[in-house]
C-alpha positions in Angstrom: -1.1 21.3 -4.1 -0.1 25.0 -3.9 3.3 24.2 -2.5 4.3 22.0 -5.5 7.2 23.7 -7.3 8.2 20.9 -9.7 7.2 21.4 -13.4 3.8 20.1 -14.4 5.6 18.0 -17.0 7.0 15.9 -14.1 4.0 16.2 -11.8 1.7 14.6 -14.4 3.7 11.4 -14.1 2.7 11.0 -10.4 -0.7 9.9 -9.1 -2.6 12.6 -7.4 -1.9 11.3 -3.9 1.8 11.2 -4.6 1.8 14.7 -6.0 -0.1 15.9 -3.0 2.4 14.3 -0.6 5.4 15.7 -2.6 3.9 19.2 -2.2 4.1 18.8 1.6 7.8 18.0 1.5 10.5 20.8 1.8 11.6 22.6 -1.3 15.0 20.9 -1.2 13.2 17.5 -1.5 11.3 18.7 -4.5 14.5 20.0 -6.1 16.1 16.6 -5.5 13.1 15.0 -7.2 13.6 17.3 -10.2 17.3 16.5 -10.5 16.7 12.8 -10.4 13.9 13.1 -13.1 16.2 15.3 -15.2 18.9 12.6 -15.2 16.6 9.5 -15.5 13.6 10.3 -17.6 13.3 9.4 -21.2 12.5 11.6 -24.3 9.9 10.6 -26.9 11.8 12.5 -29.6 15.1 10.6 -28.8 13.3 7.3 -28.7 11.9 8.0 -32.2 15.4 8.9 -33.5 16.8 5.7 -32.0 14.0 3.6 -33.5 14.0 5.1 -37.0 17.6 6.1 -37.7 19.8 3.7 -35.6 21.4 0.9 -37.6 20.5 -1.5 -34.8 17.4 -0.1 -33.1 17.5 -0.4 -29.3 14.4 1.8 -28.6 12.9 -0.8 -26.3 16.1 -1.1 -24.3 16.1 2.7 -24.0 13.0 2.3 -21.8 14.4 -0.6 -19.9 12.7 -3.5 -21.8 15.8 -5.4 -22.7 14.0 -8.8 -22.9 11.5 -7.4 -25.4 14.4 -5.7 -27.2 16.2 -9.1 -27.6 13.0 -10.6 -29.0 12.7 -7.7 -31.3 16.2 -8.3 -32.6 15.9 -12.0 -33.2 12.5 -11.7 -35.0 13.8 -8.7 -37.1 11.2 -6.5 -35.6 8.5 -9.0 -36.0 9.4 -9.1 -39.7 8.8 -5.3 -39.7 5.3 -5.4 -38.3 6.4 -4.8 -34.7 8.7 -2.0 -35.9 5.7 -0.3 -37.6 3.4 -0.8 -34.5 6.0 0.9 -32.3 5.7 4.1 -34.4 2.3 4.4 -32.7 3.2 3.0 -29.2 6.5 4.9 -28.5 4.8 7.9 -26.8 3.0 5.5 -24.3 6.2 3.5 -23.8 8.0 6.7 -22.8 5.1 7.8 -20.5 5.1 4.3 -18.8 8.8 4.4 -18.2 8.7 8.0 -16.8 5.8 7.2 -14.6 7.9 4.4 -13.1 10.9 6.6 -12.6 8.7 9.3 -11.0 7.1 6.9 -8.5 10.4 5.3 -7.5 12.0 8.7 -7.1 9.1 9.9 -5.0 9.4 6.8 -2.7 13.1 7.4 -2.2 12.7 11.1 -1.5 9.7 10.6 0.8 11.5 8.0 2.8 14.5 10.2 3.2 12.6 13.2 4.4 9.8 11.6 6.3 11.7 8.9 8.2 13.4 11.4 10.4 10.1 13.1 11.2 8.5 9.8 12.3 11.6 8.8 14.3 11.5 12.1 16.2 8.0 11.5 17.6 7.7 11.1 21.3 8.1 7.4 22.1 6.2 7.9 25.3 3.0 9.0 23.5 1.6 5.5 23.9 2.4 5.0 27.6 -1.2 5.6 28.8 -3.5 2.6 29.3 -6.9 3.1 27.8 -7.8 6.7 27.2 -6.2 8.8 24.4 -7.3 10.3 21.1 -6.6 8.7 17.7 -4.3 10.5 15.4 -6.1 12.9 13.1 -6.0 11.5 9.5 -5.9 13.8 6.5 -8.6 12.0 4.5 -9.4 13.3 1.0 -12.7 15.0 0.3 -15.2 12.7 -1.4 -15.1 12.9 -5.2 -17.8 10.8 -6.9 -15.8 10.9 -10.1 -12.7 9.4 -8.6 -13.4 7.1 -5.6 -10.4 5.3 -4.0 -9.8 3.2 -0.9 -9.1 6.4 1.0 -12.8 7.3 0.8 -14.0 4.1 2.3 -16.4 4.1 5.2 -19.3 2.2 6.6 -21.8 1.2 3.8 -19.4 1.5 0.9 -19.3 -1.3 -1.7 -16.4 -2.7 -3.7 -15.5 -5.7 -5.8 -12.6 -7.9 -4.8 -11.6 -11.3 -6.0 -14.8 -11.8 -8.0 -17.1 -10.8 -5.1 -19.0 -7.7 -4.1 -18.2 -6.6 -0.5 -19.8 -4.1 1.8 -18.0 -2.3 4.6 -19.5 -3.0 8.0 -17.1 -1.2 10.4 -13.8 0.6 10.6 -11.0 0.7 13.2 -7.9 2.9 13.3 -4.6 1.6 14.6 -2.0 4.1 15.7 1.3 2.2 16.4 4.3 3.4 18.4 6.3 4.1 15.2 4.0 7.1 14.5 2.1 5.2 11.7 -1.7 4.9 11.4 -3.5 2.0 9.8 -7.1 1.8 8.7 -8.8 -1.5 9.3 -12.1 -2.5 7.7 -14.5 -5.3 8.3 -16.6 -6.2 5.3 -19.0 -8.9 4.2 -20.0 -10.6 1.0 -23.3 -12.5 1.8 -22.5 -14.5 4.9 -18.8 -14.4 4.3 -16.8 -11.9 6.4 -13.3 -10.6 5.9 -10.9 -7.9 7.1 -8.4 -5.7 5.3 -6.0 -3.1 6.5 -3.5 -0.7 5.0 -1.2 2.1 6.2 -2.7 5.5 5.9 -0.9 8.0 3.7 1.0 5.3 1.7 1.1 6.0 -2.0 1.5 2.3 -2.8 -1.0 0.6 -0.6 0.1 -2.9 0.6 -3.2 -4.4 1.8 -3.5 -7.4 4.1 -6.8 -9.1 3.2 -7.7 -11.8 5.7 -10.3 -13.8 7.4 -10.6 -14.4 11.1 -9.8 -17.9 12.3 -10.2 -19.7 15.6 -7.0 -19.6 17.5 -7.6 -23.1 18.8 -7.4 -24.4 15.2 -3.8 -23.1 15.2 -2.8 -24.3 18.6 -5.1 -25.3 21.4 -2.6 -24.0 23.9 -1.8 -20.7 22.2 -3.6 -18.5 24.8 -1.7 -20.2 27.6 1.6 -19.8 25.8 1.0 -16.1 25.2 0.1 -15.6 28.9 3.2 -17.5 30.1 5.8 -15.9 27.7 4.1 -12.6 26.7 4.6 -13.6 23.0 3.3 -16.4 20.8 5.8 -19.2 19.7 8.4 -18.5 17.0 6.9 -21.1 14.7 3.2 -21.9 14.1 1.5 -24.5 11.9 -1.7 -23.9 10.1 -3.5 -25.1 6.9 -0.4 -27.1 5.8 2.0 -24.1 6.2 4.8 -23.6 8.6 4.7 -19.9 9.7 7.7 -18.0 11.1 7.3 -15.0 13.4 8.7 -11.9 11.6 7.9 -8.8 13.6 5.5 -7.2 16.0 3.6 -4.0 16.3 2.3 -2.1 19.4 -0.1 0.8 19.7 -3.7 1.7 20.3 -6.8 0.8 18.3 -10.0 2.8 18.0 -13.5 2.1 16.7 -14.1 5.0 14.3 -17.0 3.5 12.4 -19.4 6.2 13.1 -17.2 9.1 14.2 -13.6 10.2 14.5 -13.7 12.3 17.6 -13.6 9.2 19.9 -11.4 9.3 23.0 -11.3 5.6 24.1 -8.8 3.3 22.6 -7.4 -0.1 23.6 -3.8 -1.4 23.6 -3.1 -3.6 20.6 -0.2 -6.0 20.1 0.1 -7.6 16.7 2.5 -10.4 15.7 3.2 -11.1 12.0 4.0 -14.5 10.6 5.0 -15.5 7.1 5.1 -19.0 5.6 8.3 -20.4 4.1 7.4 -19.1 0.6 6.5 -15.7 2.2 3.3 -15.5 0.2 0.8 -16.4 3.0 0.3 -14.3 6.1 -0.9 -15.2 9.6 -1.3 -12.6 12.3 -1.9 -13.0 16.0 -3.6 -10.0 17.7 -4.0 -9.2 21.3 -6.2 -6.4 22.4 -6.4 -5.4 26.1 -8.0 -6.7 28.2 -6.4 -9.9 27.0 -8.4 -10.9 23.9 -6.5 -13.0 21.5 -7.5 -13.3 17.8 -6.0 -14.7 14.6 -6.2 -13.7 11.0 -5.2 -15.6 7.9 -4.7 -14.2 4.4 -2.4 -12.6 1.9 -1.1 -9.2 0.9 -2.5 -7.6 -2.2 -2.6 -4.1 -3.6 -5.3 -1.5 -4.2 -5.6 -2.2 -7.9 -7.5 -5.4 -7.1 -10.2 -3.3 -5.3 -12.5 -2.1 -8.1 -15.9 -0.6 -8.6 -15.9 1.3 -5.3 -19.2 2.9 -4.6 -21.0 4.5 -1.7 -23.8 2.2 -0.5 -27.2 3.1 0.9 -25.8 3.4 4.4 -22.9 5.7 3.5 
């Protein structure tokens, strides 16, 4: 992170991956980050002054917790007990607020400066049929003291949803928007599942799913896709009505054992969400015409715990 010019006082509020990404942005972007932090961050000293000396303390509101502040008021500071406890917790309250500000500011700045770079990529880069090379991913070096999803590869173990899973295989999907996704197949006993996330994202939105038989969704689904080049706008499955939201095109590569592969296959992916928008169904077509379906939900990386290299890693 030698290109990082923001003060360490601000950098420490960012996760390592975010600080690393911020260091790759232009100096102007980092100055904008500092200006936003200067105007939005909170001071521990000022919060103590508000808490101790203000006739009507609003220290919790100072860090954006107005509901808790209201409860504080109507209980008279928990009859004084809550007021005393906060003398200890105020530094952490300020750190938590500033971490949130730093992350949101980073996301805003990164979107502003990286969107143009992605849009400027050559839209014809995906015009070839089968042979091309996957995008080179900047994967972090393995650190046994701090293992994250970015380190995953074949053989790794992790806990999710009360089960221990082992990675069996990995694919890389490069779409025509200039984005790369890492797709893993894992098993827990005889149960198999798939999960994918966008590479390089600081907040990983992970689609964790299981493969389902397309004929369970619609016995005529394959014929409809062949006839219309897209699946229907509405699908019904497991008691849900799913609506087609968006599609993604690109190339997919099997990178389980190596990353210097040169053969990829066209991939078209259609995303469906149910009415409550909390359950996901995707229809995937990989050339030559192979249609698959995946059913699951979005989650985040904090639910993937105890990540360890397995015997095969």
